[in-house]
C-alpha positions in Angstrom: -20.4 23.3 -15.6 -20.0 26.1 -18.1 -23.1 27.0 -19.6 -23.1 27.4 -24.0 -25.5 29.1 -26.1 -25.7 29.1 -30.1 -25.8 33.0 -29.8 -23.5 34.8 -27.3 -24.0 38.0 -25.7 -21.3 40.8 -26.7 -20.0 42.8 -23.2 -21.5 46.7 -23.4 -17.6 47.3 -22.9 -17.1 45.9 -26.4 -19.8 47.2 -28.1 -18.5 51.1 -26.6 -15.3 51.0 -27.6 -15.4 49.3 -30.9 -18.2 51.8 -31.7 -15.4 54.5 -30.1 -13.3 53.1 -32.5 -14.8 52.7 -35.4 -15.8 56.7 -35.1 -12.0 57.5 -34.6 -11.9 56.1 -37.8 -14.2 58.1 -39.6 -15.7 54.8 -41.0 -19.7 54.7 -42.2 -22.2 51.7 -42.2 -21.3 48.9 -43.6 -23.2 45.6 -44.3 -22.1 42.7 -42.3 -21.3 40.5 -44.8 -19.1 41.3 -48.1 -20.8 43.2 -51.1 -20.1 44.2 -54.2 -19.3 48.1 -52.7 -16.9 46.2 -50.7 -15.4 44.6 -53.7 -14.7 47.2 -55.7 -14.7 50.6 -54.3 -15.1 53.3 -56.2 -13.2 56.1 -54.5 -9.2 55.9 -56.2 -6.6 55.4 -54.8 -3.6 57.9 -54.1 -0.6 57.4 -56.6 2.3 55.7 -54.7 5.9 57.3 -55.4 8.1 55.0 -55.5 12.3 55.7 -54.4 14.4 54.0 -56.7 15.9 51.5 -54.4 11.9 50.9 -53.8 11.4 50.4 -57.5 15.0 48.1 -57.8 13.7 45.9 -55.1 11.0 45.4 -57.0 12.3 44.5 -60.0 14.1 41.8 -58.4 10.8 40.1 -58.2 11.2 38.7 -55.0 8.8 36.4 -53.7 8.1 36.9 -49.7 6.9 33.9 -47.8 4.3 34.8 -45.7 3.7 32.9 -42.0 -0.1 33.3 -40.9 -1.4 31.9 -37.7 -4.7 31.1 -36.1 -5.7 34.6 -34.2 -9.6 35.2 -36.1 -10.7 37.4 -37.0 -6.9 39.1 -37.9 -6.0 36.0 -40.1 -7.0 32.3 -40.1 -7.3 29.2 -42.7 -11.2 28.0 -43.8 -11.5 25.1 -45.6 -8.1 25.6 -47.5 -8.1 29.4 -47.7 -6.2 31.9 -45.7 -8.7 34.8 -44.9 -9.1 37.5 -42.0 -8.6 41.7 -41.5 -4.8 41.5 -41.8 -5.2 39.3 -45.2 -7.1 41.3 -47.1 -4.8 43.7 -46.2 -1.9 41.9 -47.3 -3.8 41.0 -50.2 -4.7 44.7 -51.5 -0.9 46.0 -51.3 0.8 43.1 -52.7 -1.7 42.9 -55.8 -1.4 46.4 -56.2 2.2 46.6 -56.0 2.6 43.4 -58.1 4.6 42.0 -55.5 4.9 37.7 -55.8 3.9 35.6 -51.9 3.4 32.8 -50.7 1.5 32.1 -47.5 3.2 29.2 -44.9 0.4 28.1 -42.3 1.2 27.2 -38.7 0.7 24.1 -39.2 4.3 23.9 -41.0 6.0 26.5 -38.5 5.1 27.6 -35.2 5.3 31.1 -34.0 8.6 31.2 -31.9 10.3 29.1 -35.5 8.8 31.7 -37.3 10.5 35.1 -35.1 13.8 32.5 -35.6 13.5 31.9 -39.2 13.1 35.8 -40.3 16.6 36.4 -37.8 18.0 34.4 -40.5 16.6 35.2 -43.3 15.5 31.6 -43.9 11.9 30.2 -44.5 9.6 32.9 -43.2 10.4 36.6 -44.6 7.4 38.0 -43.0 4.5 38.0 -40.4 1.1 39.7 -40.9 0.6 41.0 -37.2 3.3 41.7 -34.9 3.7 43.8 -31.9 6.2 46.2 -31.6 8.8 45.6 -28.9 12.7 46.2 -28.7 14.1 42.6 -28.6 12.1 41.8 -31.9 13.5 45.4 -33.2 17.2 43.6 -33.4 16.3 41.5 -36.0 12.7 42.5 -37.5 11.6 45.9 -39.1 7.9 46.9 -38.6 5.5 48.8 -40.5 3.5 51.4 -39.8 0.2 50.3 -37.2 -2.9 49.1 -39.0 -5.0 47.8 -36.5 -5.8 49.2 -33.3 -7.1 47.7 -30.2 -6.9 47.5 -26.3 -5.3 45.1 -24.2 -8.0 44.2 -21.3 -8.4 41.3 -18.5 -10.6 38.7 -19.2 -12.3 36.5 -16.5 -15.1 34.5 -15.5 -18.2 36.3 -14.5 -18.2 34.4 -10.9 -14.7 36.0 -10.3 -13.2 37.7 -7.6 -13.7 41.6 -8.4 -10.4 42.8 -10.6 -10.1 46.5 -10.8 -6.3 46.4 -12.1 -3.2 44.4 -13.0 -2.4 44.7 -9.3 -5.3 42.2 -8.4 -4.0 39.5 -10.1 -0.5 39.1 -8.0 -0.5 35.5 -6.6 -3.3 34.8 -9.1 -3.2 32.2 -12.3 -3.2 34.1 -15.7 -3.0 31.8 -18.6 -0.2 32.8 -21.8 0.4 31.9 -25.5 4.2 30.8 -25.1 6.8 33.3 -26.9 4.0 36.1 -27.5 4.8 39.4 -26.1 2.5 39.7 -23.6 3.7 36.1 -22.5 7.6 38.1 -21.6 6.6 41.1 -20.6 4.3 39.6 -18.2 7.6 37.1 -17.0 9.8 39.9 -17.0 7.5 42.8 -15.0 5.1 41.1 -12.7 7.2 38.2 -11.4 4.3 37.8 -8.5 2.3 36.5 -11.0 1.9 32.7 -12.0 2.1 31.5 -15.5 0.2 28.7 -16.9 2.1 28.6 -21.0 0.4 27.5 -23.4 2.7 25.5 -26.2 2.7 27.1 -29.5 3.0 23.1 -30.8 -0.5 23.1 -29.3 -2.9 22.8 -32.2 -5.9 24.8 -30.2 -3.0 27.0 -28.2 -4.5 30.4 -29.6 -8.2 29.1 -27.7 -6.5 27.3 -25.2 -6.6 30.8 -22.4 -9.6 31.3 -22.9 -11.0 27.7 -22.6 -8.2 27.7 -19.2 -10.2 31.1 -18.1 -13.8 29.4 -18.9 -13.2 26.2 -17.0 -11.6 27.8 -13.8 -7.9 26.7 -14.4 -7.0 29.6 -14.9 -7.5 33.0 -13.1 -7.7 35.8 -16.0 -6.1 36.4 -19.6 -4.9 39.4 -20.9 -5.5 39.6 -24.2 -6.4 41.6 -27.6 -9.9 42.9 -27.1 -11.1 42.6 -30.6 -9.4 39.1 -31.7 -10.7 37.5 -27.5 -14.3 39.0 -28.1 -14.5 37.7 -31.9 -13.5 33.8 -30.3 -15.5 34.6 -27.3 -18.6 34.9 -29.9 -17.3 32.2 -31.9 -16.3 29.6 -29.4 -19.6 30.3 -27.4 -18.3 31.0 -24.1 -20.4 33.0 -22.3 -19.1 32.8 -18.7 -16.1 34.9 -19.6 -16.2 38.6 -19.1 -13.7 41.8 -19.5 -12.7 42.6 -16.0 -10.3 45.8 -16.0 -8.1 47.6 -18.5 -4.9 46.7 -18.5 -1.6 49.7 -18.5 -0.6 47.8 -21.7 -2.2 50.5 -23.6 -3.4 49.4 -27.3 -2.8 46.1 -29.1 -1.5 47.6 -32.1 -0.7 45.2 -35.0 2.1 46.2 -37.5 3.7 43.6 -40.1 6.7 42.2 -39.3 9.5 42.0 -41.8 13.6 40.6 -42.1 15.4 43.3 -41.4 17.6 43.1 -44.7 14.1 44.5 -46.5 13.7 47.6 -45.6 12.2 49.0 -49.1 9.3 46.7 -48.7 8.6 48.1 -45.4 8.6 51.7 -47.1 6.2 50.2 -49.8 3.7 48.7 -47.3 3.4 51.8 -45.6 3.4 54.6 -48.9 0.3 51.9 -50.2 -1.8 52.1 -46.6 -0.9 56.0 -46.8 -2.5 56.0 -50.3 -5.5 53.6 -49.1 -8.9 55.9 -49.4 -11.2 55.7 -46.3 -14.3 53.7 -47.6 -11.0 50.8 -48.5 -10.2 51.0 -45.1 -13.7 50.8 -43.9 -14.8 47.9 -46.1 -11.9 45.8 -44.4 -12.9 46.7 -41.1 -16.5 46.3 -41.5 -16.3 43.2 -42.9 -15.0 41.4 -40.4 -16.5 43.4 -37.7 -19.8 42.9 -38.7 -21.7 45.9 -37.4 -24.9 47.4 -38.2 -26.2 51.0 -38.2 -29.6 51.9 -39.2 -30.1 56.0 -39.6 -34.6 56.7 -39.6 -36.9 54.7 -40.4 -40.1 55.9 -43.5 -43.9 56.5 -42.2 -45.0 54.3 -44.7 -42.5 51.6 -43.8 -43.5 52.5 -40.3 -47.4 52.2 -41.3 -46.6 48.9 -42.8 -45.3 47.4 -40.1 -47.9 48.6 -37.2 -50.5 47.2 -39.8 -48.4 43.9 -40.2 -48.6 43.5 -36.2 -51.9 44.2 -35.6 -53.3 41.8 -38.1 -50.6 39.0 -36.8 -51.8 39.9 -33.2 -55.5 39.2 -34.2 -54.7 36.5 -35.5 -52.4 35.2 -32.3 -55.5 35.5 -30.2 -58.2 33.8 -31.9 -55.8 30.5 -32.1 -55.2 31.6 -28.5 -59.1 31.1 -27.8 -59.3 27.5 -30.1 -56.3 26.0 -28.3 -56.6 27.2 -24.8 -58.2 24.2 -24.0 -56.1 21.9 -25.7 -53.4 23.7 -24.1 -54.9 22.8 -20.6 -55.2 19.3 -21.3 -51.7 19.4 -22.6 -50.5 21.1 -19.1 -52.1 18.1 -17.3 -50.4 15.9 -19.1 -46.8 17.6 -18.7 -47.2 18.1 -15.1 -47.4 14.7 -14.8 -44.8 13.8 -16.6 -42.8 16.2 -15.0 -43.8 14.5 -11.2 -42.5 11.0 -13.1 -39.5 13.0 -14.4 -38.7 14.4 -11.3 -39.3 11.5 -9.0 -36.9 9.5 -11.3 -34.7 12.1 -10.8 -34.9 11.2 -7.7 -34.5 7.8 -7.3 -31.2 8.4 -9.4 -29.6 11.1 -7.5 -30.2 8.3 -4.4 -29.0 5.6 -6.4 -25.6 7.9 -7.0 -25.4 9.5 -4.0 -25.1 5.7 -1.9 -24.2 3.8 -5.0 -21.0 1.5 -3.6 -19.1 2.2 -6.1 -17.2 5.7 -7.2 -19.2 7.7 -10.3 -18.0 10.5 -11.8 -19.0 12.7 -14.7 -15.6 13.9 -16.9 -14.8 15.5 -20.2 -13.6 13.4 -22.6 -10.7 15.5 -23.6 -9.9 17.8 -20.6 -10.4 15.3 -18.0 -12.4 18.2 -16.4 -14.3 16.4 -13.3 -18.4 17.9 -13.6 -19.9 15.7 -11.0 -18.7 12.9 -8.8 -20.6 10.9 -5.8 -19.3 10.7 -2.1 -17.7 6.8 -2.9 -15.2 8.4 -5.5 -14.5 10.8 -3.4 -13.6 8.4 -0.5 -11.9 6.3 -3.0 -9.6 9.2 -4.0 -9.2 10.4 -0.1 -10.7 13.8 -0.9 -13.9 15.6 -0.5 -16.3 16.6 -3.3 -15.5 19.7 -2.6 -11.4 19.3 -3.6 -12.3 17.2 -5.9 -15.1 18.9 -8.3 -13.5 21.1 -10.5 -10.2 19.3 -10.8 -8.9 16.9 -13.4 -7.8 13.4 -13.7 -4.4 13.5 -13.9 -3.6 15.7 -10.5 -4.7 12.1 -8.7 -3.3 9.7 -10.8 -0.2 7.5 -9.9 2.4 9.2 -12.4 3.4 5.6 -13.7 -0.4 4.9 -14.6 -0.8 8.4 -16.4 0.3 7.2 -20.1 -1.6 4.3 -20.2 -4.3 6.2 -19.4 -4.2 8.4 -22.0 -3.4 5.9 -24.6 -6.7 4.6 -23.6 -8.5 7.8 -23.7 -7.3 8.6 -27.1 -8.3 5.7 -28.5 -12.2 6.1 -26.8 -12.2 9.9 -28.1 -10.9 8.8 -31.7 -13.7 6.2 -31.9 -11.2 3.4 -31.9 -12.9 1.2 -29.2 -16.5 2.4 -26.8 -15.1 2.1 -23.7 -12.1 0.5 -21.3 -11.7 -1.0 -18.3 -8.1 -0.8 -16.6 -6.1 -1.4 -13.2 -4.7 1.8 -12.0 -3.2 3.5 -8.4 -4.9 7.1 -7.3 -2.5 9.2 -5.0 -3.4 9.8 -1.5 -2.5 13.6 -0.4 -0.9 12.0 2.2 1.9 10.2 -0.7 0.0 6.7 0.0 -1.5 4.7 -2.8 -5.0 3.0 -3.6 -5.3 0.3 -6.1 -8.7 0.9 -8.2 -10.1 -1.0 -11.1 -11.7 2.0 -14.0 -14.5 1.8 -16.2 -14.9 3.8 -18.7 -18.3 4.4 -21.4 -19.3 7.7 -23.4 -22.2 9.3 -22.5 -24.8 11.1 -24.4 -25.0 15.0 -24.0 -26.5 17.8 -26.3 -23.0 19.7 -26.7 -21.5 17.5 -28.9 -18.1 19.9 -28.8 -17.7 18.7 -25.4 -17.8 15.0 -25.1 -18.3 13.6 -21.2 -17.5 10.5 -19.8 -19.2 8.1 -17.3 -16.2 6.7 -15.1 -16.6 4.2 -11.9 -14.5 2.9 -10.0 -13.6 0.1 -7.1 -11.3 -0.2 -4.5 -9.1 -3.7 -5.5 -6.0 -2.7 -3.0 -7.1 -5.5 -0.7 -7.4 -7.9 -3.7 -4.5 -6.3 -4.8 -2.3 -7.4 -2.3 -3.7 -11.0 -1.9 -2.3 -11.1 -5.2 0.9 -9.8 -4.3 1.4 -12.3 -1.4 0.3 -15.1 -4.0 2.9 -14.1 -6.5 5.6 -14.5 -3.9 4.5 -17.5 -2.6 4.4 -18.9 -6.3 7.8 -17.5 -6.5 9.1 -19.5 -3.2 7.3 -22.7 -4.5 9.1 -22.4 -7.9 12.7 -22.4 -6.8 11.5 -24.9 -3.9 11.0 -27.3 -7.3 14.2 -26.1 -9.1 16.2 -26.8 -6.1 14.5 -30.8 -5.6 15.2 -30.9 -9.4 18.8 -30.1 -8.8 18.9 -32.2 -5.7 17.3 -35.3 -7.9 19.9 -34.5 -10.4 23.1 -34.3 -8.2 21.6 -37.4 -6.5 21.4 -39.4 -9.4 25.4 -38.3 -10.0 26.5 -38.7 -6.9 25.3 -42.9 -7.3 26.8 -43.0 -10.8 29.8 -41.7 -8.7 30.0 -44.2 -6.8 29.7 -47.2 -9.0 32.9 -45.4 -10.8 34.6 -45.3 -7.7 34.5 -48.4 -6.1 36.9 -50.3 -8.8 38.9 -47.4 -7.9 38.9 -47.7 -4.0 38.9 -51.9 -4.3 41.0 -52.8 -6.3 44.3 -50.7 -4.9 43.7 -52.5 -2.0 44.2 -55.8 -3.5 47.0 -55.2 -5.1 48.9 -53.5 -1.9 48.2 -57.0 0.0 50.1 -58.9 -3.1 52.9 -56.3 -3.3 55.7 -56.9 -1.2 56.9 -53.7 1.4 60.5 -53.1 -0.5 58.0 -52.4 -3.7 58.4 -49.4 -5.4 54.8 -49.5 -6.9 52.9 -49.0 -3.9 53.7 -45.5 -3.1 51.8 -44.9 -6.6 49.2 -47.5 -5.8 48.7 -45.7 -2.1 48.3 -42.2 -3.5 45.4 -43.8 -6.1 43.8 -45.3 -3.3 43.9 -42.3 -1.4 42.4 -40.0 -4.1 39.6 -42.6 -4.7 38.9 -42.3 -1.2 39.0 -38.2 -1.7 36.8 -38.5 -4.8 34.7 -40.9 -2.4 34.5 -38.2 0.3 33.0 -35.2 -2.4 30.5 -37.8 -3.8 29.2 -38.2 -0.2 29.0 -34.6 -0.1 27.2 -34.7 -2.9 24.8 -37.1 -1.6 24.8 -34.9 1.3 23.6 -31.7 -0.4 21.0 -34.0 -3.2 19.5 -35.3 0.2 19.4 -32.6 2.0 20.5 -33.7 5.4 23.5 -36.2 6.4 23.9 -39.4 4.4 24.0 -41.2 8.0 22.9 -39.4 12.2 23.9 -41.3 15.1 24.0 -40.7 18.3 27.8 -39.6 19.2 29.9 -37.8 22.1 32.0 -35.1 20.3 35.0 -35.7 22.4 35.2 -39.6 21.4 35.0 -38.0 17.6 38.1 -35.7 19.1 40.2 -38.4 20.1 39.7 -40.2 17.3 40.8 -38.4 15.4 44.1 -37.6 16.8 44.6 -40.6 16.8 44.0 -40.7 13.2 46.6 -41.1 10.5 45.9 -37.9 8.7 47.1 -36.2 12.3 49.7 -38.2 12.6 50.9 -36.7 8.9 50.1 -33.3 10.0 52.0 -33.8 13.1 55.4 -35.3 10.7 54.3 -31.8 8.2 54.5 -29.5 11.2 56.8 -30.2 13.8 57.1 -27.2 15.4 53.2 -27.2 16.8 51.7 -28.7 19.7 48.6 -30.1 19.9 46.6 -30.6 23.4 42.9 -30.5 23.7 40.8 -29.4 26.7 37.4 -31.8 26.5 34.7 -31.1 29.4 33.7 -34.6 30.9 30.1 -33.3 31.3 29.4 -33.0 27.2 26.6 -33.6 26.6 26.1 -36.2 23.8 24.3 -34.7 20.1 23.1 -36.7 16.8 24.9 -35.9 13.6 27.1 -37.8 10.7 30.9 -38.8 12.5 32.3 -38.3 9.3 31.6 -34.8 8.4 32.2 -34.0 12.1 35.6 -35.4 11.5 36.2 -33.8 7.9 35.1 -30.5 9.8 37.2 -30.8 12.7 40.6 -31.9 10.4 40.4 -28.7 8.2 40.0 -26.4 11.2 43.3 -27.8 12.6 44.8 -27.9 9.5 44.2 -24.5 9.1 45.4 -23.6 12.5 48.9 -25.3 11.6 49.1 -23.4 8.7 48.4 -20.1 10.3 51.8 -20.6 13.0 54.6 -19.6 12.1 57.2 -21.1 14.0 56.3 -22.7 17.2 52.6 -22.9 18.6 50.0 -24.6 20.3 46.6 -25.7 19.1 43.9 -25.8 21.1 40.8 -28.0 20.6 38.6 -28.2 23.3 35.1 -28.3 24.4 31.9 -27.2 25.9 28.3 -27.5 26.4 26.6 -24.5 24.8 22.9 -23.4 24.3 
């Protein structure tokens, strides 16, 4: 777990380099906050001699659009006000030359977008700080460097020993998207794994430091001045300066669109004209360093006397309160023993709980602590899980729902949530869990945490899935039953309608003479009615799920009956070239079935066989016992 304090330590290396930097710049001591002397420098600036083209550029009354980012102490936004070391230089230079300008925040334009706009001479005309690179020189002009700080390697205090950049091979280094160091490492050090922070992320400037502090990255290569400022500001005490880099200083220049060389020249001349006091006032304001040059004897005597008096008072108080303190110590000792016993019981409950329990970071998803049951359900060991994050083990299909619930929880819209989700095991299988998340009260309000409890419900999910399948089968069966009832009703109605169509033609044929021309049409009506009756019989068969009537019968007898039928005689007349033969097994066993339906099947088979014969041929009907 990371350690945070209110007054972070500053590395000795940083102080040493900063002192060298200040002494190399011939700066004098300055107060920690801006004073009247800082605002009103007494030493006059040198007069600036401008060329005709520079004067003409000023006469055009350009409004310079300056994109500022969140890079303290160089530049940042504080309560709606743009501040920083680079901003003080910009304000001084532009005010002194009466150049109109306006700031564009990083919320409006990201760093990669700013570079693209400068290239096209749109939206953004200038950035206060930029690293000079050959690629950027193709579309951008640079002023002289005016802020200097070395590139160094930052690691965690408990990380492996790093002495040079070559020790980072095979390790993960956090970088910011589009920045010079991102491109340089990507191009010149392919053996280093890069963890890239998106420029569209609100915290992309601080994220590399956080990645190192939380153990998600092994190192971060940063500007010593900016990074140590952020370390102090954010309270990351487990990050240290590990080693220098071969990249020299991260010198900062102002980057300007390439069709304004006059503005570059004006800025350079103004920087050269500034007095040492003006440079010192800006730098000392943001470096916040104090130096004392001697103490008077009277001052020492006053403080020594005061200290002696205070010491005597403290001694008297110690004597007076000694007995009371002894009693308080005994009471506190008992309280500590009770607390230790309570913590022991809690630890035992935590370790032996039948539910998985973990303490996770609200925003980072970092797993700070977990019990054995949690690791068992996740299919991993406690060592593998601790320090990781929940997204790495969550099924991809469940991540978004989890993120949405966490967002509602972090914004205070809900006090907790419960959901079913899946964890992925290392072997690719997954387990269903029921998860409950609730916030936990911690002293560090900047890094809130949540309590996560999980239970393995894989077996319940399988039962639910089986029950769902059975319900679907039941619903399909009920649908088929309903369709059968409907078909049966329709079939009975059609039978009533067809009774007249089948019976009346038969009565009419009995009264008509053989030579009557109406006999054939009436027979056709009768035959059509009979076929319709057969269709209705089939519909009834479907509705009932079984044949309308079943009986014990011999298949040989059904074949012989069919061969003597009118249908077969008519078929023989239609196909005179076809010969119909039988090979019937004399030992054929009886079957149970519907004689009318089997006869219809036999007729269809014989008709199809007859129609398939081209010229002359034989249709053979054979029966045999088949098991």
